[in-house]
MARVO-389094 format. One record per residue (C-alpha): x, y, z; residue in one letter; residue number from 1. Coordinates in nm, 3 decimals, always signed. Layout:
N
SITE        X        Y        Z  type  seq
SITE        X        Y        Z     A  NUM
...
This chain:
501
SITE        X        Y        Z  type  seq
SITE   +3.027   +0.848   +7.704     M    1
SITE   +3.208   +1.114   +7.903     A    2
SITE   +3.162   +1.475   +7.803     V    3
SITE   +3.491   +1.639   +7.696     P    4
SITE   +3.624   +1.869   +7.964     A    5
SITE   +3.591   +2.183   +7.755     Q    6
SITE   +3.221   +2.111   +7.695     A    7
SITE   +3.127   +2.018   +8.054     Q    8
SITE   +2.859   +2.219   +8.232     A    9
SITE   +2.966   +2.433   +8.530     P   10
SITE   +2.976   +2.241   +8.857     A   11
SITE   +2.681   +2.286   +9.092     E   12
SITE   +2.705   +2.611   +9.284     G   13
SITE   +2.940   +2.776   +9.032     V   14
SITE   +2.820   +3.103   +8.873     D   15
SITE   +2.783   +3.047   +8.491     P   16
SITE   +2.876   +3.412   +8.436     A   17
SITE   +3.226   +3.326   +8.549     A   18
SITE   +3.273   +3.148   +8.214     F   19
SITE   +3.198   +3.473   +8.024     G   20
SITE   +2.920   +3.546   +7.773     P   21
SITE   +2.854   +3.287   +7.500     P   22
SITE   +3.017   +3.358   +7.164     A   23
SITE   +2.777   +3.531   +6.923     P   24
SITE   +2.635   +3.313   +6.648     Q   25
SITE   +2.759   +3.404   +6.297     P   26
SITE   +2.497   +3.579   +6.088     F   27
SITE   +2.314   +3.319   +5.877     D   28
SITE   +1.991   +3.236   +5.694     F   29
SITE   +1.798   +3.152   +6.010     E   30
SITE   +1.857   +3.501   +6.148     Q   31
SITE   +1.719   +3.646   +5.824     V   32
SITE   +1.423   +3.407   +5.847     A   33
SITE   +1.355   +3.521   +6.204     T   34
SITE   +1.353   +3.884   +6.091     L   35
SITE   +1.117   +3.799   +5.805     A   36
SITE   +0.884   +3.612   +6.040     Q   37
SITE   +0.878   +3.908   +6.279     E   38
SITE   +0.805   +4.136   +5.984     R   39
SITE   +0.511   +3.916   +5.879     S   40
SITE   +0.351   +3.965   +6.220     A   41
SITE   +0.331   +4.340   +6.165     R   42
SITE   +0.100   +4.539   +5.939     L   43
SITE   +0.270   +4.600   +5.604     Y   44
SITE   +0.361   +4.958   +5.520     V   45
SITE   +0.527   +5.015   +5.184     Q   46
SITE   +0.854   +5.205   +5.227     P   47
SITE   +0.880   +5.518   +5.012     V   48
SITE   +1.174   +5.757   +5.012     A   49
SITE   +1.131   +6.132   +4.976     E   50
SITE   +1.359   +6.217   +4.685     L   51
SITE   +1.505   +6.562   +4.750     V   52
SITE   +1.793   +6.779   +4.633     G   53
SITE   +1.993   +6.637   +4.344     S   54
SITE   +1.801   +6.309   +4.365     F   55
SITE   +1.461   +6.461   +4.279     A   56
SITE   +1.302   +6.477   +3.933     N   57
SITE   +1.584   +6.302   +3.748     L   58
SITE   +1.547   +6.187   +3.390     D   59
SITE   +1.718   +5.873   +3.257     Y   60
SITE   +2.047   +6.039   +3.161     D   61
SITE   +2.070   +6.245   +3.479     Q   62
SITE   +2.021   +5.936   +3.692     Y   63
SITE   +2.292   +5.751   +3.501     R   64
SITE   +2.517   +6.050   +3.575     G   65
SITE   +2.525   +5.952   +3.944     I   66
SITE   +2.779   +5.676   +4.005     R   67
SITE   +2.917   +5.497   +4.306     F   68
SITE   +3.277   +5.587   +4.387     R   69
SITE   +3.487   +5.279   +4.322     R   70
SITE   +3.736   +5.384   +4.590     D   71
SITE   +3.454   +5.343   +4.846     Q   72
SITE   +3.387   +4.979   +4.754     D   73
SITE   +3.296   +4.780   +5.070     P   74
SITE   +3.481   +4.484   +4.917     L   75
SITE   +3.792   +4.681   +4.821     A   76
SITE   +4.093   +4.452   +4.831     G   77
SITE   +3.899   +4.141   +4.730     N   78
SITE   +4.055   +4.013   +4.407     A   79
SITE   +3.744   +3.828   +4.289     T   80
SITE   +3.435   +4.029   +4.381     F   81
SITE   +3.345   +4.397   +4.401     R   82
SITE   +3.018   +4.576   +4.476     V   83
SITE   +2.865   +4.907   +4.363     D   84
SITE   +2.586   +5.059   +4.570     L   85
SITE   +2.313   +5.221   +4.361     L   86
SITE   +2.172   +5.568   +4.416     S   87
SITE   +1.805   +5.654   +4.465     P   88
SITE   +1.636   +5.867   +4.200     G   89
SITE   +1.433   +5.846   +3.879     S   90
SITE   +1.195   +5.547   +3.914     I   91
SITE   +1.383   +5.409   +4.216     F   92
SITE   +1.218   +5.562   +4.521     Y   93
SITE   +1.191   +5.265   +4.758     E   94
SITE   +1.472   +5.275   +5.017     P   95
SITE   +1.679   +4.957   +5.048     V   96
SITE   +1.894   +4.879   +5.353     Q   97
SITE   +2.223   +4.716   +5.253     I   98
SITE   +2.449   +4.541   +5.502     N   99
SITE   +2.793   +4.380   +5.483     L  100
SITE   +2.858   +4.057   +5.673     V  101
SITE   +3.226   +4.038   +5.768     R  102
SITE   +3.364   +3.761   +5.989     D  103
SITE   +3.008   +3.657   +6.071     G  104
SITE   +2.901   +4.002   +6.193     V  105
SITE   +2.645   +4.210   +5.998     A  106
SITE   +2.707   +4.584   +5.974     R  107
SITE   +2.478   +4.831   +5.794     P  108
SITE   +2.605   +5.055   +5.515     I  109
SITE   +2.397   +5.373   +5.560     P  110
SITE   +2.310   +5.582   +5.258     F  111
SITE   +2.571   +5.855   +5.221     D  112
SITE   +2.589   +6.091   +4.918     P  113
SITE   +2.962   +6.131   +4.985     A  114
SITE   +3.003   +5.780   +4.841     L  115
SITE   +2.870   +5.903   +4.505     L  116
SITE   +3.013   +6.109   +4.222     E  117
SITE   +2.800   +6.334   +4.001     F  118
SITE   +2.867   +6.388   +3.630     D  119
SITE   +2.938   +6.757   +3.564     E  120
SITE   +2.740   +6.742   +3.239     R  121
SITE   +2.419   +6.694   +3.435     Y  122
SITE   +2.518   +6.869   +3.758     F  123
SITE   +2.723   +7.171   +3.638     P  124
SITE   +2.681   +7.352   +3.971     D  125
SITE   +2.764   +7.042   +4.171     G  126
SITE   +2.515   +6.829   +4.361     P  127
SITE   +2.263   +6.970   +4.607     D  128
SITE   +2.321   +6.759   +4.918     L  129
SITE   +2.188   +6.993   +5.186     N  130
SITE   +1.908   +6.753   +5.271     T  131
SITE   +1.886   +6.380   +5.206     I  132
SITE   +1.554   +6.307   +5.380     G  133
SITE   +1.481   +5.941   +5.450     N  134
SITE   +1.649   +5.812   +5.137     M  135
SITE   +1.830   +5.480   +5.124     G  136
SITE   +2.017   +5.293   +4.855     W  137
SITE   +1.806   +5.165   +4.564     S  138
SITE   +2.000   +4.841   +4.520     G  139
SITE   +2.346   +4.716   +4.423     F  140
SITE   +2.540   +4.538   +4.152     R  141
SITE   +2.837   +4.305   +4.176     M  142
SITE   +3.140   +4.267   +3.952     R  143
SITE   +3.401   +3.999   +3.885     T  144
SITE   +3.662   +3.918   +3.614     P  145
SITE   +3.391   +3.752   +3.403     L  146
SITE   +3.517   +3.794   +3.046     N  147
SITE   +3.881   +3.903   +3.076     R  148
SITE   +4.139   +3.868   +3.353     P  149
SITE   +4.174   +4.186   +3.556     G  150
SITE   +3.857   +4.349   +3.417     V  151
SITE   +3.572   +4.367   +3.667     M  152
SITE   +3.250   +4.310   +3.469     D  153
SITE   +2.899   +4.328   +3.612     E  154
SITE   +2.740   +3.988   +3.660     F  155
SITE   +2.433   +4.053   +3.876     I  156
SITE   +2.223   +4.353   +3.979     V  157
SITE   +1.939   +4.381   +4.232     F  158
SITE   +1.732   +4.695   +4.181     Q  159
SITE   +1.361   +4.777   +4.172     G  160
SITE   +1.084   +4.587   +4.355     A  161
SITE   +1.199   +4.221   +4.371     S  162
SITE   +1.369   +4.219   +4.030     Y  163
SITE   +1.725   +4.108   +3.962     F  164
SITE   +1.923   +4.033   +3.647     R  165
SITE   +2.238   +3.835   +3.582     A  166
SITE   +2.468   +3.759   +3.291     V  167
SITE   +2.707   +3.480   +3.201     A  168
SITE   +3.034   +3.506   +3.014     R  169
SITE   +2.981   +3.649   +2.667     G  170
SITE   +2.621   +3.765   +2.727     T  171
SITE   +2.451   +4.099   +2.791     L  172
SITE   +2.170   +4.189   +3.029     Y  173
SITE   +1.827   +4.081   +2.903     G  174
SITE   +1.547   +3.908   +3.091     L  175
SITE   +1.493   +3.946   +3.467     S  176
SITE   +1.421   +3.716   +3.757     A  177
SITE   +1.197   +3.814   +4.048     R  178
SITE   +1.152   +3.712   +4.408     G  179
SITE   +0.780   +3.634   +4.379     L  180
SITE   +0.497   +3.705   +4.134     A  181
SITE   +0.175   +3.784   +4.322     I  182
SITE   -0.157   +3.807   +4.136     K  183
SITE   +0.019   +3.859   +3.802     T  184
SITE   -0.242   +3.890   +3.528     G  185
SITE   -0.523   +3.901   +3.785     S  186
SITE   -0.821   +4.133   +3.720     P  187
SITE   -0.776   +4.248   +4.081     D  188
SITE   -0.437   +4.398   +3.992     G  189
SITE   -0.084   +4.274   +4.055     E  190
SITE   +0.090   +4.305   +4.391     E  191
SITE   +0.458   +4.394   +4.364     F  192
SITE   +0.667   +4.274   +4.659     P  193
SITE   +0.991   +4.455   +4.744     L  194
SITE   +1.337   +4.348   +4.850     F  195
SITE   +1.376   +4.582   +5.146     T  196
SITE   +1.699   +4.452   +5.306     D  197
SITE   +2.014   +4.284   +5.177     F  198
SITE   +2.314   +4.129   +5.348     W  199
SITE   +2.622   +4.072   +5.130     I  200
SITE   +2.855   +3.816   +5.286     V  201
SITE   +3.218   +3.914   +5.225     E  202
SITE   +3.370   +3.633   +5.016     P  203
SITE   +3.685   +3.466   +5.139     K  204
SITE   +4.001   +3.515   +4.927     P  205
SITE   +3.984   +3.294   +4.620     G  206
SITE   +3.612   +3.218   +4.664     A  207
SITE   +3.421   +3.137   +4.343     E  208
SITE   +3.079   +3.229   +4.485     S  209
SITE   +2.922   +3.509   +4.683     V  210
SITE   +2.632   +3.467   +4.926     R  211
SITE   +2.355   +3.726   +4.948     I  212
SITE   +2.067   +3.728   +5.196     Y  213
SITE   +1.751   +3.933   +5.146     A  214
SITE   +1.416   +4.010   +5.302     I  215
SITE   +1.116   +4.046   +5.073     L  216
SITE   +0.802   +4.217   +5.198     D  217
SITE   +0.456   +4.293   +5.064     S  218
SITE   +0.094   +4.318   +5.171     K  219
SITE   +0.050   +3.940   +5.151     S  220
SITE   +0.381   +3.789   +5.257     V  221
SITE   +0.724   +3.844   +5.408     A  222
SITE   +1.006   +3.612   +5.303     A  223
SITE   +1.374   +3.535   +5.359     A  224
SITE   +1.598   +3.464   +5.060     F  225
SITE   +1.946   +3.320   +5.026     Q  226
SITE   +2.125   +3.355   +4.692     F  227
SITE   +2.454   +3.172   +4.634     D  228
SITE   +2.583   +3.324   +4.312     V  229
SITE   +2.863   +3.166   +4.107     T  230
SITE   +2.948   +3.369   +3.795     P  231
SITE   +3.106   +3.213   +3.487     G  232
SITE   +3.025   +3.054   +3.151     A  233
SITE   +2.701   +2.964   +3.332     V  234
SITE   +2.611   +3.203   +3.613     T  235
SITE   +2.438   +2.991   +3.875     M  236
SITE   +2.211   +3.139   +4.143     V  237
SITE   +2.122   +2.872   +4.400     R  238
SITE   +1.816   +3.003   +4.578     T  239
SITE   +1.658   +2.921   +4.913     R  240
SITE   +1.331   +3.084   +5.017     V  241
SITE   +1.136   +3.079   +5.342     A  242
SITE   +0.785   +3.225   +5.307     L  243
SITE   +0.590   +3.373   +5.601     F  244
SITE   +0.249   +3.463   +5.449     P  245
SITE   +0.025   +3.715   +5.620     R  246
SITE   -0.270   +3.555   +5.438     V  247
SITE   -0.335   +3.234   +5.247     D  248
SITE   -0.149   +3.260   +4.914     L  249
SITE   -0.351   +3.132   +4.619     R  250
SITE   -0.210   +3.331   +4.325     E  251
SITE   +0.159   +3.347   +4.410     T  252
SITE   +0.410   +3.243   +4.148     G  253
SITE   +0.740   +3.086   +4.256     L  254
SITE   +1.070   +3.136   +4.069     A  255
SITE   +0.923   +3.396   +3.829     P  256
SITE   +1.098   +3.521   +3.516     L  257
SITE   +1.012   +3.834   +3.316     T  258
SITE   +1.114   +3.905   +2.958     S  259
SITE   +1.028   +4.090   +2.637     M  260
SITE   +0.888   +3.953   +2.312     F  261
SITE   +0.772   +4.186   +2.036     W  262
SITE   +0.792   +3.991   +1.710     F  263
SITE   +0.964   +3.707   +1.524     S  264
SITE   +0.908   +3.523   +1.194     P  265
SITE   +0.650   +3.312   +1.380     A  266
SITE   +0.456   +3.607   +1.520     S  267
SITE   +0.480   +3.926   +1.316     R  268
SITE   +0.135   +4.077   +1.293     R  269
SITE   +0.122   +4.441   +1.178     V  270
SITE   +0.492   +4.513   +1.241     V  271
SITE   +0.675   +4.760   +1.017     D  272
SITE   +1.039   +4.715   +1.119     D  273
SITE   +1.368   +4.652   +0.937     Y  274
SITE   +1.466   +4.372   +1.176     R  275
SITE   +1.358   +4.010   +1.123     P  276
SITE   +1.301   +3.959   +1.497     A  277
SITE   +1.299   +4.156   +1.821     C  278
SITE   +1.289   +3.978   +2.156     H  279
SITE   +1.485   +3.898   +2.474     D  280
SITE   +1.338   +3.546   +2.476     S  281
SITE   +1.163   +3.353   +2.200     D  282
SITE   +1.022   +3.054   +2.387     G  283
SITE   +0.927   +2.883   +2.710     L  284
SITE   +1.118   +2.555   +2.745     Q  285
SITE   +0.995   +2.291   +2.989     M  286
SITE   +1.097   +1.947   +3.108     Q  287
SITE   +0.807   +1.787   +3.290     T  288
SITE   +0.815   +1.557   +3.589     G  289
SITE   +0.735   +1.269   +3.352     A  290
SITE   +1.038   +1.357   +3.138     G  291
SITE   +0.852   +1.517   +2.846     Q  292
SITE   +1.035   +1.803   +2.673     S  293
SITE   +0.815   +2.095   +2.562     L  294
SITE   +0.881   +2.411   +2.361     W  295
SITE   +0.618   +2.684   +2.360     R  296
SITE   +0.700   +2.967   +2.120     G  297
SITE   +0.624   +3.315   +2.255     L  298
SITE   +0.399   +3.570   +2.089     M  299
SITE   +0.281   +3.927   +2.129     S  300
SITE   -0.097   +3.883   +2.132     P  301
SITE   -0.367   +4.138   +2.066     R  302
SITE   -0.522   +4.054   +2.404     N  303
SITE   -0.369   +3.930   +2.727     L  304
SITE   -0.316   +3.554   +2.710     Q  305
SITE   -0.264   +3.313   +3.002     I  306
SITE   -0.146   +2.957   +2.937     S  307
SITE   -0.114   +2.681   +3.196     S  308
SITE   +0.100   +2.367   +3.169     F  309
SITE   -0.010   +2.131   +3.445     V  310
SITE   +0.264   +1.917   +3.596     D  311
SITE   +0.390   +1.739   +3.908     T  312
SITE   +0.746   +1.780   +4.035     D  313
SITE   +0.877   +1.960   +3.724     P  314
SITE   +1.238   +1.893   +3.632     R  315
SITE   +1.294   +2.239   +3.487     G  316
SITE   +1.154   +2.533   +3.294     F  317
SITE   +1.277   +2.867   +3.167     G  318
SITE   +1.257   +3.150   +2.916     L  319
SITE   +1.508   +3.089   +2.639     V  320
SITE   +1.671   +3.293   +2.362     Q  321
SITE   +1.751   +3.017   +2.110     R  322
SITE   +1.876   +3.204   +1.801     P  323
SITE   +2.234   +3.305   +1.892     R  324
SITE   +2.341   +3.460   +1.558     D  325
SITE   +2.340   +3.827   +1.464     F  326
SITE   +2.161   +3.762   +1.133     E  327
SITE   +1.841   +3.660   +1.313     T  328
SITE   +1.800   +4.011   +1.458     Y  329
SITE   +2.020   +4.250   +1.257     Q  330
SITE   +2.036   +4.485   +1.556     D  331
SITE   +2.383   +4.629   +1.617     A  332
SITE   +2.270   +4.831   +1.920     E  333
SITE   +2.048   +4.599   +2.124     A  334
SITE   +2.254   +4.289   +2.029     M  335
SITE   +1.965   +4.055   +2.101     Y  336
SITE   +2.172   +3.752   +1.997     H  337
SITE   +2.378   +3.803   +2.315     L  338
SITE   +2.084   +3.806   +2.558     R  339
SITE   +2.097   +3.518   +2.809     P  340
SITE   +1.846   +3.244   +2.869     S  341
SITE   +1.731   +3.160   +3.223     A  342
SITE   +1.658   +2.809   +3.347     W  343
SITE   +1.485   +2.706   +3.671     I  344
SITE   +1.570   +2.365   +3.817     E  345
SITE   +1.373   +2.280   +4.133     P  346
SITE   +1.553   +2.120   +4.426     E  347
SITE   +1.335   +1.868   +4.607     G  348
SITE   +0.975   +1.787   +4.524     D  349
SITE   +0.753   +2.081   +4.432     W  350
SITE   +0.438   +1.867   +4.412     G  351
SITE   +0.143   +1.939   +4.186     A  352
SITE   +0.095   +2.269   +4.010     G  353
SITE   +0.149   +2.436   +3.676     E  354
SITE   +0.402   +2.634   +3.481     V  355
SITE   +0.208   +2.947   +3.397     R  356
SITE   +0.288   +3.171   +3.100     L  357
SITE   +0.146   +3.522   +3.068     I  358
SITE   +0.175   +3.712   +2.738     E  359
SITE   +0.078   +4.079   +2.736     I  360
SITE   +0.013   +4.292   +2.424     P  361
SITE   +0.299   +4.529   +2.344     V  362
SITE   +0.370   +4.780   +2.067     E  363
SITE   +0.745   +4.825   +2.112     N  364
SITE   +1.051   +4.666   +2.267     E  365
SITE   +1.077   +4.893   +2.572     F  366
SITE   +0.841   +4.709   +2.806     N  367
SITE   +0.862   +4.355   +2.942     D  368
SITE   +0.547   +4.167   +2.848     N  369
SITE   +0.628   +3.801   +2.918     I  370
SITE   +0.605   +3.636   +3.261     V  371
SITE   +0.653   +3.271   +3.358     S  372
SITE   +0.649   +3.103   +3.700     Y  373
SITE   +0.550   +2.793   +3.894     W  374
SITE   +0.206   +2.809   +4.054     L  375
SITE   +0.144   +2.540   +4.320     P  376
SITE   -0.195   +2.367   +4.317     S  377
SITE   -0.223   +2.384   +4.694     D  378
SITE   -0.276   +2.708   +4.879     T  379
SITE   +0.031   +2.826   +5.071     I  380
SITE   -0.115   +2.867   +5.421     P  381
SITE   -0.094   +3.197   +5.603     G  382
SITE   +0.080   +3.208   +5.940     G  383
SITE   +0.308   +2.913   +5.861     E  384
SITE   +0.664   +2.883   +5.733     R  385
SITE   +0.693   +2.730   +5.385     T  386
SITE   +1.029   +2.667   +5.215     E  387
SITE   +1.139   +2.589   +4.863     F  388
SITE   +1.471   +2.581   +4.680     R  389
SITE   +1.583   +2.594   +4.321     Y  390
SITE   +1.880   +2.653   +4.095     R  391
SITE   +1.852   +2.947   +3.855     L  392
SITE   +2.109   +2.949   +3.576     S  393
SITE   +2.183   +3.228   +3.329     F  394
SITE   +2.363   +3.122   +3.010     A  395
SITE   +2.337   +3.147   +2.633     G  396
SITE   +2.127   +2.830   +2.631     L  397
SITE   +2.001   +2.609   +2.916     P  398
SITE   +2.157   +2.269   +2.985     P  399
SITE   +2.024   +1.981   +2.776     S  400
SITE   +2.062   +1.614   +2.867     N  401
SITE   +1.786   +1.464   +2.650     L  402
SITE   +1.874   +1.318   +2.305     P  403
SITE   +1.583   +1.492   +2.134     L  404
SITE   +1.570   +1.713   +1.825     A  405
SITE   +1.499   +2.074   +1.919     K  406
SITE   +1.295   +2.336   +1.740     V  407
SITE   +1.545   +2.555   +1.556     R  408
SITE   +1.305   +2.814   +1.417     Q  409
SITE   +0.934   +2.865   +1.343     V  410
SITE   +0.777   +3.073   +1.069     R  411
SITE   +0.412   +3.155   +1.023     S  412
SITE   +0.204   +3.352   +0.776     G  413
SITE   -0.119   +3.370   +0.581     R  414
SITE   -0.164   +3.084   +0.338     S  415
SITE   -0.119   +3.166   -0.030     I  416
SITE   -0.421   +2.949   -0.110     N  417
SITE   -0.693   +3.054   +0.135     V  418
SITE   -0.696   +3.389   +0.316     E  419
SITE   -0.840   +3.244   +0.636     T  420
SITE   -0.585   +2.960   +0.651     T  421
SITE   -0.247   +2.996   +0.819     R  422
SITE   +0.078   +2.827   +0.715     S  423
SITE   +0.330   +2.703   +0.972     Y  424
SITE   +0.692   +2.608   +0.908     I  425
SITE   +0.879   +2.434   +1.195     I  426
SITE   +1.250   +2.361   +1.153     D  427
SITE   +1.387   +2.085   +1.378     F  428
SITE   +1.753   +1.989   +1.414     D  429
SITE   +1.832   +1.747   +1.130     L  430
SITE   +2.082   +1.546   +1.338     G  431
SITE   +1.970   +1.186   +1.366     M  432
SITE   +1.733   +1.215   +1.069     F  433
SITE   +1.993   +1.238   +0.792     R  434
SITE   +1.941   +0.872   +0.697     E  435
SITE   +1.579   +0.798   +0.787     T  436
SITE   +1.287   +1.036   +0.818     L  437
SITE   +1.079   +1.010   +1.137     P  438
SITE   +0.703   +1.000   +1.167     N  439
SITE   +0.524   +1.314   +1.279     Y  440
SITE   +0.215   +1.411   +1.475     Q  441
SITE   +0.041   +1.746   +1.426     V  442
SITE   -0.277   +1.835   +1.608     S  443
SITE   -0.512   +2.124   +1.685     A  444
SITE   -0.757   +2.147   +1.974     S  445
SITE   -1.002   +2.324   +1.740     E  446
SITE   -1.002   +2.363   +1.362     G  447
SITE   -0.828   +2.138   +1.110     R  448
SITE   -0.469   +2.052   +1.012     I  449
SITE   -0.407   +2.010   +0.637     A  450
SITE   -0.125   +1.945   +0.387     H  451
SITE   +0.137   +1.843   +0.645     A  452
SITE   +0.473   +1.714   +0.517     Y  453
SITE   +0.838   +1.668   +0.615     L  454
SITE   +1.134   +1.782   +0.409     K  455
SITE   +1.504   +1.756   +0.503     P  456
SITE   +1.723   +2.059   +0.423     L  457
SITE   +2.077   +1.922   +0.461     P  458
SITE   +2.258   +2.246   +0.372     E  459
SITE   +2.068   +2.428   +0.648     Q  460
SITE   +2.098   +2.133   +0.887     G  461
SITE   +1.724   +2.124   +0.956     V  462
SITE   +1.426   +1.896   +0.906     L  463
SITE   +1.130   +2.107   +0.803     R  464
SITE   +0.777   +2.021   +0.911     L  465
SITE   +0.518   +2.226   +0.723     A  466
SITE   +0.139   +2.231   +0.753     F  467
SITE   -0.163   +2.453   +0.719     E  468
SITE   -0.415   +2.532   +0.989     F  469
SITE   -0.776   +2.591   +0.894     E  470
SITE   -0.951   +2.753   +1.192     P  471
SITE   -1.306   +2.750   +1.059     G  472
SITE   -1.532   +2.929   +1.305     R  473
SITE   -1.311   +2.881   +1.613     T  474
SITE   -1.162   +3.178   +1.797     Q  475
SITE   -0.879   +2.994   +1.975     L  476
SITE   -0.686   +2.674   +1.916     S  477
SITE   -0.388   +2.503   +2.077     E  478
SITE   -0.151   +2.360   +1.815     L  479
SITE   +0.118   +2.097   +1.871     S  480
SITE   +0.372   +1.900   +1.669     A  481
SITE   +0.606   +1.611   +1.751     L  482
SITE   +0.850   +1.386   +1.565     L  483
SITE   +0.833   +1.017   +1.662     T  484
SITE   +0.970   +0.675   +1.574     D  485
SITE   +0.736   +0.408   +1.426     P  486
SITE   +0.628   +0.303   +1.776     D  487
SITE   +0.527   +0.656   +1.873     G  488
SITE   +0.833   +0.723   +2.092     L  489
SITE   +0.926   +1.092   +2.096     A  490
SITE   +1.233   +1.182   +1.889     L  491
SITE   +1.189   +1.558   +1.933     S  492
SITE   +1.061   +1.800   +2.188     E  493
SITE   +0.692   +1.882   +2.156     T  494
SITE   +0.627   +2.215   +1.983     W  495
SITE   +0.329   +2.413   +2.112     L  496
SITE   +0.164   +2.738   +2.018     T  497
SITE   -0.170   +2.912   +2.058     R  498
SITE   -0.361   +3.050   +1.761     W  499
SITE   -0.618   +3.324   +1.821     T  500
SITE   -0.853   +3.486   +1.575     A  501
């Protein structure tokens, strides 16, 4: 086939320079991946900014008194998306380089205090900007008309290590996502990777999504990220990651989520509080590669607890805030009933591994103590490029396409009959069971299950499964419960919890 004239090579003897330089390639993921690969070949040095002048020694309120000037918005004029660059200070001392990609060309946005305004209540003499040292931005947040036309609400923020948070319509910030979780819960200590560079691609007029590139770096690995973020009733973050490990990665969690759980009616040991529950998430929901639906209620243990749910090619998992009514929490300030759930849906085959859940003791609601992620069975080899992709959705509740009864609520407490025995009450959706009661299966890995029974509560719309657990001499037991048809086919998700002495 003949080559079109405009694509023909220069004739022999003709100087190629006469055709002019080749057009530059638009900035894309592969350029970010190349930068990450080059970074991985160098010795890692953690970036630390010297906080000076008005950015030094700030408390929480003082830091919040520094705001980005909206009239300096790099996306000014875009009707759908806006961006605020975030100041260094307080706990944010790692400099972040932020770039804007416009018409395929990436341009840096250097840190400039002139782009900030300082609240006179905290800076009555004006800001001290005589020296700015080696400071950079600490991150950024993006806004869109999420809840009301013409009102630019925040929908995603990247700030601090590799953490980011997002909200959907009608929700408030709660749990966080992370780039990677490295050695989380390890006795050797956790390694916290950093997002060091971002590229925000200017959205076209009328675009429903915004693309963000990032480089993550740490002692063990450098990585390139691509986030395609679509805000709405469900805020979707399609994620592509290329890892360039400096060493073999054996304890690196993919698609990690971080949340807070203090207490609920199912786990309320030694809590003196007026609220019935206090948490950003109340359970880990999973859909296995074999199609099994699991619900593992969260707890605030007395000692660090690590749980592993072995699987192959998982269909999805996430940290979920199921109760969506104010009465469950009775908190008019934190508004926990408006916190979003986060759901991870892998794209492609992730192979063998485990969903890992880490629960850390906590004595208040001000520290995240719950971590979940996917841990591959195989070591991620150092010196090689490894890719994975997933969809991360933030919404009130995750999508559900299985016709199974879900756990509505769990209660637990000391038995009224025997001090060492514990009573459990599990409320499933009544739904399909209004006419005929299902069978049930309750089991314990150690100890004994006693006095189990089912009772429908039509006015509450739940089917209550109650039983007692007699631990005996055991120190730890894994409990599970499932509703089935007469042939043993699952009619509900499988409820799981861990009892410890």
